[in-house]
N, C-alpha and C positions, 0 to 999 in steps of 0.2 A: 408506448410503441405505436407505430403507424404501419398497418398491414403486416404486423408481426415483426417489424424491425425497429430498432432504437439506435440512435447515433451515439457511439462511444469514442473515447479518446484516451490515449496513454501519453503522458508528458514527462520529459526529463529536464527539469529546470537547471540552470547553472547554479551551482552551490559552492560555498566555501566551508570546509570542515570546521565545525563549532561556531560559525558566524551566523547565528540564528536570525538576526535582523536582515542580513543580506539574503539569506535563503527564503525567508518569509516573503519579502518583496518580490522575488522572482517567481515564487509559487503563485502569488496573487496575479502577477503579470501573465503567467501562463493560463490562469483561470479566465482572465479577460479575453485572451486570444481564443480559447476554446469556446467561450460563449459566442463570440463573433462567428465562429464556424459551425454553430448549431449543435454542439455536443450536449448530450443529456446526462451522460455518465463520464466522469473524468477521474483517471487514476494516476497518482504520483508514486515515485519509488519509495522503497523501504527506508525508514529513518531519515527522510529527506529534509525534515525541519532542522535537524542538527548536523546531518551527515552520518553516513554509516560507519565511517572509519575513525570515530572519535576516541576509540580505545578507552583508556582509563579515565578520560574526561567524563565518561558516563557516570562516574562515581561522584561527580561534583554537583552540589545543589544549585550553583549558579546556572549551569547549563540546563538542568532539569526545570528550574523555575522559568527560565527564558523560553523553553520549549512549550510549557503549559500556556504561557501568555500568548505565544505565537499561534497555538492551535485555536485559541479564542478569537484572535484577530483574523485568522484565515476563515474561520467559521462565519464571523460577522460579514465577511466579504462575499458570502454565498447568499446573503439576504435578498439581493436584487437579481439573482440568477436562477433560472429554471434548470437546475443541474444538481446531480448527486455527485459529491466530490469525496475522494478517499486520499488521505495524506498519512504518510508513515512518520512515526515519532516514538521516542522513549516515554514511558509513563510510569511513575512511581505510585504504587498502591499498597498501603499497609506495610511500608518498609521494604517492599520488593519491587524490582524494576522489570517492566515488561516491554517487549517490542510489539507495538500495536499499529493497527491501521485505524485512523479516526474517520468515521463516516460523517459527512456534513451536508446539511440541506436547509435552505430558508433561514440562514443566520444562526443555526444551532448545531452543536455536535449531537448526533443522534445515536451513536454507538461506537464502542471500542472493540475491535476484534483483536484477540491476542494470538501471538505466534505460538504454535504448538511444538514444532520440531526445531531445535536450536543446533546448528552445525558447530562441531567442535573438533575439527580435523583440518590438516593442512594449514591453509592461510586463515581459516575461520576459528574464532575463539569466543563465541557468543556466551557460552555458559559461565564465563568469567564475570559477566555483568548482568545477564538477563535470567529471568525465571521462566521456565516453560509453562505454558498454560495447561492446566488439568483439563482433559477432554470433557470431563463432567461439569466443569465450571460453568455456572450460569448465575450471574449476579448483576447487581446494579451498584454504581458508585456515585457519590456526590462530589461534584467539582467544588470542593469546599475552599478553594483558593480564590473564588469569586462569589460574592454574596448573591443569594437568591437564585443560584443555578439549580435546575432540577437534577434528579438522579439520571444517570446515563447507563444503558446496558453495557456490560463488560464481560465478554465471553468469547471463546473460539467458535461458537456455534450461531452467531448472529446471521439472520437472513432478513434483508430489507425488501419490502414489497413496494414497488413504485406504482403510482396510480395509472401509469401508462401500460402496465402489464409486465414490466421487467421485475424479476425476482432475483436479487443479487446476494451471493455469498462470497466470503473472502477467505483466502489462504495467503500466507506470506512466505515468499521466497522458498526456503528449504522445505516447506510443507509440500510443495509440488514434487520434490526430488525423492521422496521416500516411497516405500513399496505400496502404501495405502494412503494417498493424499486425502486430506479433509474434504476436498471438493467432491469426492465420490459420495460421501454422506450428505453433504449440503445439497447436492442435486437430487438425491433420494428424498430429501425433505422438501423439494419443490423448486430449488434455485434453477434458473435458466440462463444466468450469466454468472461467471466466476471472475473475480478480479484478484490480481496478484501484484502487490507492491514488492519489488525485489531489489536486491543489491548483488547481482550476479556478475562476477568479474570475468575477464576474457583470457583464455589460453587457447592454444592451437586446437581446433576441432570443436570447441565448446559451443560456438555460435550455432552450428548446424544441429548439434545435439539438443540444445535449448529450444530451437525452433521445432524440432520433431517432438519434443516432450510436450510443449504447449499444444501442438496440433493433435497429438494422440489423446491427451487428457480431455481436450474439447470434444473429440469424437467419442470417447468412452462415456462422457457425461451427457452427450447430446446437448451441448450448451455453447454459448458464446464464452470466450475467454479473453480477458484484457490484462496484458502483462506489461508492467512498466518497470524498467531497471535503471540503476544509477549510472550517471555519466562521468565525464572526465574530471569533474571537480573532486571526485573521491580519490583520484589517482595521486595520492600524496606520498606513497611509498613505492615499493616495487610492484604493486598490483595495478592492473589496467582495467578500467571500467569504460564501456563504450556507449552506454545509454541504449541498449538493445530493447526496443519496445515492439511488442507483437500483439496483434489482434487476430483471433481465430474464431471460426464458427463451425460447429459440428464436424470437426476434423480437418477443416480447410483453412489455410492461412489467408486471411482477408487483407492484411496489410502489416508492414513492419518497417522499422527504420533501416536505412541503407547501411551497408558495411562501412564502418568508420575508416577502414584502410583504403577505400576507393577514392 
């Protein structure tokens, strides 16, 4: 932080559903652009490595292996960047599939935050593929698909302390929409910035509600809030995703992407 401020960014890369190689390259391209603009914290959408709308493809080992390799490639590309990066991806651990946000810095994956609240109503069907994080879960996993990798924290309760003074907690999409979002507890534990990789679709009136929700949670937590949501590449069915990204600080909207309909 400089004088109590840190430069943050939310990015919605172009993606193709289940095209991990294409998605990875566009994530890396967005990282390069964010670095040029001086961002120190960068947040990407939920499950952006594979795409959120992969449906039953999440059950296929080919997709999951490609996603794990992509995470390592993206992490390696943080090696020359003074930036904390969060990327959404599916992650299989001990035979269960989790929806995670991978935190990356200086060439390494430094933590996996697991999604706690899985939507299973209307157009959302996450419980078909993913396991909800136990709020008490606090563990470390070994990235055993690559030799000599250290263990990595794996928990819904990860807080990352940046040397510049930023203390960052993570919640994922639906976690914000429940009656008691995890961000409240994270901020009680010291977090002053909350990041949210999301895949929030658009219907009439939802954009304004989402904006208000982010602003209010930022105000309640007295924290910065960085919200990055999925874009048009996810719109492969009758769902519409607009890439609504929002940055709020202590209850005030500091910036957001423009309305896609304008």
